[in-house]
C-alpha positions as CSV (number, residue, x, y, z in Angstrom):
1,M,73.7,126.3,143.0
2,T,76.8,124.0,143.3
3,A,77.1,120.4,142.8
4,D,76.1,119.6,146.4
5,T,73.2,122.1,146.7
6,P,69.7,120.5,146.4
7,V,67.5,122.1,143.8
8,Q,64.5,123.6,145.3
9,P,61.5,125.0,143.3
10,P,61.8,128.7,143.1
11,G,59.3,130.6,145.2
12,T,56.8,133.4,144.1
13,P,57.6,136.1,143.0
14,F,60.5,135.0,141.1
15,N,62.4,137.1,138.5
16,F,65.4,135.2,136.8
17,A,67.5,138.3,136.3
18,A,67.0,139.5,139.8
19,H,67.8,135.9,141.1
20,L,71.2,136.1,139.3
21,I,71.9,139.6,140.7
22,T,71.1,138.5,144.2
23,R,73.3,135.4,143.9
24,N,76.3,137.5,142.8
25,A,75.9,140.5,145.1
26,A,79.0,139.5,147.1
27,R,81.1,139.2,143.8
28,A,80.8,142.9,142.8
29,G,84.5,143.2,141.9
30,K,84.8,139.8,140.3
31,V,84.9,139.6,136.4
32,A,81.7,138.3,135.0
33,Y,82.4,138.7,131.3
34,I,85.4,139.2,129.1
35,D,84.7,140.1,125.4
36,D,86.7,141.3,122.5
37,D,86.7,144.9,123.8
38,G,87.1,144.5,127.6
39,Q,85.7,143.2,130.8
40,L,82.6,143.6,132.9
41,A,82.6,142.9,136.6
42,Y,79.5,141.4,138.4
43,G,78.7,144.7,140.1
44,E,78.8,146.5,136.8
45,L,76.7,143.8,135.2
46,A,74.0,144.3,137.9
47,Q,73.9,148.1,137.5
48,Q,73.7,147.9,133.7
49,V,70.9,145.2,133.8
50,R,68.9,147.5,135.9
51,R,69.6,150.5,133.6
52,V,68.4,148.6,130.7
53,A,65.2,147.8,132.5
54,A,64.7,151.5,133.3
55,A,65.5,152.5,129.7
56,L,63.1,150.1,128.1
57,L,60.3,151.1,130.6
58,G,61.1,154.7,129.9
59,A,60.6,154.0,126.2
60,G,57.0,152.9,126.9
61,I,57.6,149.2,126.6
62,R,55.2,147.4,128.9
63,R,55.4,144.3,130.8
64,E,55.2,141.0,128.8
65,E,55.7,143.0,125.6
66,R,58.4,141.6,123.3
67,V,61.7,143.2,122.3
68,L,64.0,141.6,119.6
69,L,67.7,140.9,120.7
70,L,69.7,140.8,117.4
71,M,73.3,141.2,118.7
72,H,76.6,139.7,118.3
73,D,78.2,138.0,121.5
74,C,79.6,140.8,123.6
75,T,78.9,142.1,127.2
76,D,75.9,144.1,125.9
77,W,74.1,140.8,125.0
78,P,73.6,139.5,128.6
79,V,73.1,143.1,129.8
80,C,70.1,143.5,127.4
81,F,68.7,140.1,127.8
82,L,68.7,140.2,131.6
83,G,67.7,143.8,131.6
84,A,64.4,143.1,129.7
85,M,63.7,140.2,132.1
86,Y,64.3,142.3,135.1
87,A,61.6,144.7,133.8
88,G,59.2,141.9,133.1
89,I,59.7,142.5,129.4
90,V,60.3,139.5,127.1
91,P,63.5,139.5,125.1
92,V,63.3,137.6,121.8
93,A,66.9,136.3,121.1
94,V,67.5,135.7,117.4
95,N,70.2,134.4,115.1
96,T,72.6,136.9,113.8
97,L,73.2,135.2,110.4
98,L,69.7,135.5,109.0
99,T,68.3,137.7,106.2
100,A,66.1,140.8,106.4
101,G,63.2,138.7,105.3
102,D,63.6,136.4,108.2
103,Y,63.9,139.3,110.7
104,A,60.7,140.9,109.1
105,Y,58.9,137.7,109.8
106,M,60.2,137.5,113.4
107,L,59.3,141.1,114.0
108,Q,55.7,140.6,112.9
109,H,55.3,137.2,114.4
110,S,56.5,138.4,117.8
111,R,55.0,141.9,117.6
112,A,58.2,143.2,119.1
113,Q,58.0,146.7,120.2
114,A,61.6,147.6,120.3
115,V,64.9,146.2,119.0
116,L,68.4,146.0,120.6
117,V,70.9,145.4,117.8
118,S,74.6,145.5,117.2
119,A,75.8,148.3,115.1
120,A,77.2,145.9,112.4
121,L,73.7,144.4,112.0
122,L,71.7,147.7,111.8
123,P,71.7,147.8,108.0
124,V,69.9,144.3,107.7
125,L,67.5,145.4,110.5
126,Q,66.7,148.6,108.7
127,D,65.9,146.5,105.6
128,A,63.6,144.3,107.7
129,L,62.0,147.4,109.2
130,A,61.3,148.8,105.7
131,Q,58.9,145.9,105.3
132,P,55.3,146.5,106.5
133,G,53.6,144.7,109.4
134,H,55.8,145.3,112.4
135,E,55.1,147.3,115.5
136,V,58.7,148.4,116.5
137,R,58.7,151.9,118.1
138,K,62.3,152.2,119.3
139,V,65.7,150.8,118.2
140,F,68.7,150.7,120.6
141,V,72.1,150.2,118.9
142,S,75.1,148.6,120.7
143,R,78.5,150.3,120.3
144,P,77.9,152.4,117.1
145,K,81.1,153.8,115.5
146,E,79.2,156.3,113.3
147,A,76.3,158.8,113.7
148,L,73.0,157.0,113.9
149,P,70.0,157.9,111.8
150,E,67.2,160.1,113.4
151,G,65.1,158.2,115.9
152,I,67.6,155.5,116.6
153,V,69.3,155.6,119.9
154,A,72.8,154.5,121.0
155,L,72.4,152.0,123.8
156,D,75.2,153.6,126.0
157,E,73.5,157.0,125.7
158,A,70.1,155.4,126.7
159,L,71.8,153.8,129.8
160,A,73.6,156.8,130.8
161,S,70.2,158.9,130.9
162,H,68.4,156.4,133.2
163,T,69.0,155.6,136.8
164,P,69.0,151.9,137.6
165,L,65.5,150.4,138.2
166,E,65.3,149.8,142.0
167,E,62.9,146.8,142.0
168,P,62.4,144.0,139.5
169,A,59.1,143.1,138.0
170,A,57.3,140.8,140.4
171,T,57.1,138.0,138.0
172,S,56.4,134.3,138.8
173,P,58.5,131.2,137.9
174,D,55.6,130.5,135.3
175,D,55.5,133.9,133.7
176,P,56.9,134.3,130.1
177,G,60.6,135.1,130.5
178,F,62.0,135.0,127.0
179,W,61.6,133.5,123.5
180,L,64.1,131.6,121.3
181,Y,63.3,130.8,117.7
182,S,63.7,127.2,116.5
183,S,66.1,126.8,113.5
184,G,63.2,126.5,111.0
185,S,65.0,124.0,108.8
186,T,61.6,123.2,107.3
187,G,59.0,126.0,107.1
188,Q,59.1,129.2,109.1
189,P,60.8,129.1,112.5
190,K,58.7,128.7,115.7
191,G,58.8,131.1,118.5
192,V,59.6,128.9,121.6
193,V,58.2,130.6,124.8
194,H,60.2,129.9,128.0
195,S,59.4,130.9,131.5
196,H,61.4,132.8,134.2
197,G,61.7,129.5,136.0
198,N,63.1,127.4,133.2
199,P,66.7,128.6,133.2
200,Y,66.8,128.3,136.9
201,W,66.0,124.5,136.5
202,T,68.6,123.9,133.8
203,A,71.3,125.5,135.8
204,G,70.3,123.8,139.0
205,L,70.1,120.3,137.4
206,Y,73.0,120.5,135.0
207,A,75.6,123.1,135.6
208,G,76.5,122.0,139.1
209,P,75.3,118.4,139.5
210,V,76.7,117.2,136.0
211,L,79.3,119.7,134.9
212,G,80.5,120.7,138.3
213,L,80.8,124.3,137.6
214,D,81.9,126.7,140.4
215,E,83.2,130.3,140.7
216,Q,86.7,129.3,139.9
217,D,85.8,128.2,136.3
218,I,86.3,130.2,133.1
219,C,83.7,129.3,130.6
220,F,83.9,129.7,126.9
221,S,81.2,128.6,124.3
222,A,81.5,128.2,120.6
223,A,77.7,128.1,120.5
224,K,76.4,131.7,120.5
225,L,74.1,133.2,123.2
226,Y,71.1,133.2,120.9
227,F,71.1,129.4,120.8
228,A,69.5,127.5,123.8
229,Y,72.8,125.6,124.2
230,G,74.9,128.8,124.1
231,L,72.5,130.6,126.4
232,G,73.0,128.1,129.2
233,N,76.8,127.9,128.6
234,S,77.5,131.6,128.6
235,L,74.7,133.0,130.8
236,G,72.5,130.7,132.9
237,F,75.2,128.3,134.0
238,P,78.2,130.4,134.8
239,L,76.1,133.2,136.3
240,S,74.4,130.8,138.7
241,V,77.7,129.9,140.3
242,G,79.6,133.2,139.9
243,A,82.0,131.9,137.2
244,T,83.7,134.1,134.5
245,V,82.6,134.0,130.9
246,V,84.7,134.6,127.7
247,L,82.6,135.9,124.7
248,M,83.6,136.0,121.2
249,A,81.9,137.9,118.4
250,E,83.4,136.2,115.4
251,R,82.8,132.8,113.9
252,P,84.2,130.0,116.2
253,T,86.8,128.8,113.6
254,P,89.5,126.6,115.1
255,E,92.0,129.3,114.9
256,A,89.7,131.9,116.6
257,T,88.9,129.2,119.4
258,F,92.5,128.4,120.0
259,R,93.4,132.1,120.4
260,R,90.8,132.4,123.3
261,W,92.1,129.1,124.8
262,L,95.6,130.4,124.8
263,E,94.9,133.9,125.9
264,H,92.1,133.7,128.5
265,R,92.8,130.1,129.6
266,P,89.1,128.9,129.9
267,T,88.7,125.8,132.0
268,V,85.4,124.6,130.5
269,F,84.7,124.8,126.7
270,F,81.3,124.2,125.0
271,G,81.4,123.1,121.4
272,A,79.7,120.9,118.8
273,P,81.0,117.8,116.9
274,T,81.8,119.7,113.8
275,G,83.9,122.2,115.6
276,Y,85.8,119.4,117.4
277,A,86.5,117.6,114.1
278,G,87.8,120.9,112.6
279,M,90.0,121.5,115.6
280,L,91.6,118.1,115.5
281,A,92.3,118.5,111.8
282,S,94.0,121.9,112.2
283,S,97.7,122.3,112.0
284,A,97.3,125.1,114.7
285,L,96.1,122.6,117.3
286,P,97.6,123.6,120.6
287,A,99.7,121.3,122.8
288,R,98.2,119.8,125.9
289,A,100.4,121.9,128.2
290,D,99.4,125.2,126.6
291,V,95.7,125.0,127.6
292,A,93.9,124.9,130.9
293,L,90.8,122.9,129.9
294,R,89.5,120.5,132.7
295,L,86.2,119.7,130.8
296,C,84.6,120.0,127.4
297,S,80.9,119.7,126.4
298,S,79.4,118.7,123.1
299,A,75.9,119.1,121.9
300,G,74.0,119.9,118.7
301,E,74.6,116.5,117.1
302,A,75.8,113.2,118.5
303,L,79.6,113.1,119.0
304,P,81.3,110.4,116.9
305,A,83.2,108.1,119.3
306,D,86.4,108.5,117.4
307,I,86.5,112.3,117.7
308,G,85.9,112.1,121.5
309,Q,88.6,109.6,121.9
310,R,91.2,111.4,119.7
311,F,90.4,114.6,121.6
312,T,90.9,113.1,125.0
313,A,94.2,111.4,123.9
314,H,95.5,114.8,122.9
315,F,94.4,117.0,125.6
316,G,93.7,114.5,128.5
317,C,90.3,116.2,128.8
318,E,87.0,114.5,128.3
319,I,84.2,115.8,126.1
320,I,80.8,115.3,127.8
321,D,78.5,114.6,125.0
322,G,74.8,115.4,125.6
323,I,71.5,116.2,123.9
324,G,69.2,119.2,124.5
325,S,66.7,121.0,122.5
326,T,65.2,124.6,122.2
327,E,62.0,123.2,123.5
328,M,63.8,121.8,126.7
329,L,66.2,124.7,126.9
330,H,69.3,122.7,127.5
331,I,70.7,119.2,128.0
332,F,68.5,116.5,129.5
333,L,70.6,113.3,128.5
334,S,74.3,113.4,129.1
335,N,77.6,111.6,129.8
336,R,79.2,112.4,133.1
337,P,82.8,113.5,134.0
338,G,84.7,110.4,134.7
339,Q,81.9,108.3,133.3
340,V,82.0,108.8,129.6
341,R,80.8,106.3,127.1
342,Y,81.9,107.7,123.8
343,G,79.6,106.8,121.1
344,T,76.5,107.2,123.4
345,T,74.7,110.2,124.8
346,G,75.0,108.8,128.2
347,W,72.2,108.7,130.8
348,P,69.2,110.9,131.8
349,V,70.1,114.1,133.7
350,P,68.7,113.7,137.2
351,G,65.4,115.6,137.3
352,Y,64.4,114.4,133.8
353,A,62.7,111.3,132.6
354,I,63.2,109.7,129.2
355,E,61.0,107.3,127.3
356,L,61.5,105.7,123.8
357,R,58.2,105.1,121.9
358,D,57.0,103.5,118.6
359,E,54.8,105.2,116.2
360,E,51.6,104.2,118.2
361,G,53.2,105.7,121.3
362,H,54.0,102.5,123.0
363,A,57.4,101.9,124.8
364,V,60.0,100.1,122.8
365,P,62.4,97.5,124.5
366,D,66.1,98.0,124.9
367,G,68.0,97.7,121.7
368,E,65.1,98.9,119.4
369,I,65.0,102.4,118.0
370,G,62.2,104.7,119.2
371,D,61.1,108.2,119.3
372,L,62.7,110.2,122.2
373,Y,60.2,111.8,124.8
374,I,61.3,113.9,127.7
375,Q,59.7,115.0,130.8
376,G,61.3,117.7,133.0
377,P,60.8,121.1,134.5
378,S,62.5,123.2,131.9
379,A,60.1,122.4,129.0
380,A,58.9,125.4,127.0
381,M,55.4,126.9,127.6
382,M,54.4,126.6,124.0
383,Y,55.1,127.6,120.4
384,W,53.7,131.2,120.1
385,A,50.6,131.3,118.1
386,D,50.9,127.8,116.8
387,R,48.5,125.7,118.8
388,E,48.7,122.6,116.3
389,K,52.4,122.3,116.6
390,S,52.4,123.0,120.3
391,R,50.0,120.0,120.9
392,E,52.1,117.8,118.5
393,T,55.3,118.5,120.5
394,F,54.1,119.1,124.1
395,R,52.1,116.0,125.2
396,G,50.7,115.8,128.6
397,G,53.9,116.8,130.4
398,W,56.1,115.1,127.8
399,T,58.1,116.7,125.0
400,K,58.5,114.9,121.7
401,S,62.0,115.7,120.6
402,G,61.9,114.4,116.9
403,D,65.0,112.4,117.6
404,K,65.4,108.6,117.3
405,Y,67.4,106.8,119.9
406,Q,67.9,103.3,121.3
407,R,68.6,102.3,124.9
408,N,71.7,100.1,125.8
409,P,72.0,97.4,128.3
410,D,74.2,99.7,130.5
411,G,71.3,102.3,130.6
412,T,73.0,104.7,128.2
413,Y,71.3,105.9,125.1
414,S,72.7,105.9,121.5
415,Y,71.5,108.4,118.9
416,A,70.0,107.0,115.8
417,G,69.1,110.1,113.8
418,R,66.5,112.7,113.5
419,S,63.0,111.2,112.9
420,D,62.9,112.8,109.3
421,D,66.4,111.6,108.4
422,M,65.9,107.9,109.3
423,L,66.2,105.4,106.4
424,K,64.5,102.1,105.9
425,V,66.6,99.8,103.7
426,S,65.1,96.4,102.8
427,G,62.5,97.0,105.4
428,I,65.1,97.6,108.2
429,Y,65.7,101.1,109.9
430,V,69.2,102.4,109.2
431,S,70.6,105.2,111.3
432,P,72.4,107.7,109.0
433,F,74.5,108.8,112.0
434,E,75.8,105.3,112.6
435,V,77.1,105.1,109.1
436,E,78.5,108.7,109.3
437,A,80.2,107.9,112.6
438,T,81.8,104.9,111.1
439,L,83.0,106.7,107.9
440,V,84.8,109.5,110.0
441,Q,86.9,106.6,111.7
442,H,88.7,106.3,108.5
443,P,91.9,108.3,108.6
444,A,91.2,110.2,105.4
445,V,87.7,111.3,106.2
446,L,87.0,114.6,107.9
447,E,83.1,114.6,107.7
448,A,80.3,112.6,106.1
449,A,76.6,112.8,105.5
450,V,74.3,110.0,104.6
451,I,70.9,110.0,103.0
452,G,68.5,107.8,101.3
453,V,68.2,107.8,97.5
454,P,65.6,105.9,95.5
455,D,67.1,103.5,92.8
456,H,65.5,102.9,89.4
457,E,63.0,100.6,91.0
458,G,62.0,103.1,93.7
459,L,63.8,101.3,96.5
460,V,65.7,103.3,99.0
461,K,69.5,103.0,99.0
462,T,72.1,104.8,101.1
463,K,74.3,107.4,99.7
464,A,77.3,109.1,101.4
465,F,78.6,112.5,100.9
466,V,82.2,112.6,102.1
467,V,84.6,115.5,102.8
468,L,88.3,114.4,102.9
469,K,91.0,115.8,105.1
470,A,93.4,118.2,103.4
471,G,96.1,116.3,101.5
472,T,94.4,112.9,101.6
473,Q,93.0,110.7,98.9
474,V,90.9,107.5,99.1
475,G,88.6,105.7,96.6
476,D,84.9,104.9,97.1
477,G,85.7,101.1,97.0
478,E,88.0,101.4,99.9
479,L,85.5,103.2,102.0
480,K,82.7,100.8,101.3
481,A,84.9,98.0,102.3
482,F,85.8,99.9,105.5
483,I,82.1,100.1,106.4
484,K,81.4,96.5,105.6
485,E,84.1,95.5,108.0
486,R,82.4,97.4,110.8
487,L,78.6,97.4,110.2
488,A,76.0,95.0,109.0
489,A,76.3,94.5,105.2
490,Y,72.9,96.2,104.4
491,K,74.1,99.5,106.0
492,Y,77.1,100.2,103.7
493,P,76.5,103.2,101.2
494,R,75.8,102.0,97.7
495,A,77.1,105.3,96.4
496,I,79.7,107.8,97.7
497,E,80.2,111.3,96.4
498,F,83.3,113.3,97.4
499,V,82.4,117.0,98.2
500,E,84.3,120.0,99.4
501,S,81.9,120.8,102.2
502,L,78.5,119.8,103.6
503,P,75.4,122.1,104.1
504,K,75.1,123.0,107.7
505,T,73.0,125.3,110.0
506,A,74.5,128.0,112.0
507,T,75.0,125.6,114.9
508,G,77.0,123.1,112.7
509,K,74.2,120.6,112.1
510,I,74.3,118.8,108.9
511,Q,71.3,119.7,106.7
512,R,70.6,116.4,105.1
513,F,67.4,117.6,103.6
514,I,69.4,119.9,101.4
515,L,71.3,117.0,100.1
516,R,68.0,115.1,99.5
517,E,66.6,118.1,97.5
518,R,69.7,118.3,95.4
519,E,69.5,114.6,94.6
520,M,65.8,114.9,93.8
521,A,66.5,117.9,91.5
522,A,69.3,116.0,89.6
523,T,67.0,112.9,88.9
């Protein structure tokens, strides 16, 4: 699907893995993936996907049963993910940074029958498997460097012992295709069930029409494949147009990212605001002439205007800020190449409808803050085994995102914060993001987080936690005055605490609830 190809609903049967194989059948020799150890061409990808499908079926895994995918970003990841889908088996992609207790919960909750795991993650998986309640019957290990315990199989050996599965499972666009787990910042993570058709829609509505991806592009994502954002960036989008993908197993530090920019020359980079801020502050920032970037994407949290403007000034390359969610699979509200309004999240992606509603569910007028609702074809089917939360989020064709937004006169939307992060000061809503985005405009500030703290009378006052750039100094009085010059007086933080770092999720989102808990414990 390219920018000028109309998006038609997929027919029946429809198997997303088979769809991608068919689209790239004429590109057998073209490089699909480059990872830390080598390359994988499109023809090899198709063969390995079909071998994984055969191996899983050969292990007795049945259609629609789940398999846990716990793997660092490498070529085995898309091979295993698509291989399971090709067989009609449901891969459950999970974060590689969790604890054995987290994985034990996910194994029990998903009733996974097998696990596909990176060798480096096998010890934590074994700790999870030692806990009762799971149904795992088979473990396949990617790229083991040592002998494996009895009963555990090396993935490459399993593939070598199976001939490729000839025909894909005759799934429909509405059949369960894969799961992703929500971040679980409060309570247990939720199993988000997506269909075979959903990644078809995100690729068709966003990859071509908005990003303009084509087979000449080289894509590189800081967000890992197990995130909804990363899954689109490094699998659904590039494979839908025959592009090449760079994968990186290590953490996306500025230095690690720059090495891939210089070595593999990606044309499209997908990052998050925290990462862009860190890169701009790095002494190793490459020169514009040394990179091949034509476009960058940002999601995860709203991109402060100052970061976008400074990045574009340095590289001559726009950052297309957008918002998506695990529940909607990818971005549904976005800026456009050549039409960027830094400081906003842009316009609705064609194919999606957006509404802002108040607490009673009524539409709010332009300029007022409301809850963000989305309607579009890539919405998840449900939260697995959680009817109450499913009904709370998925409402008659609309999805409630949990984000607060306001609509601007030009039709763009501006982020106001997560619903549970919003502050009411003197009876008026204050967006923590607005205050944070203003703070990072100060030349000494690297990052900031703002929360509400009750004073001695129980009234909510704003407090900012600020990380300074290396080698800089600034007083809280100067920062307060800086805010007052740019925002309404009631929005300035009454207290400022300078910290070494901010608590974040694996995607780089600031965990304000942790800061609130620390404040409550200290009082």
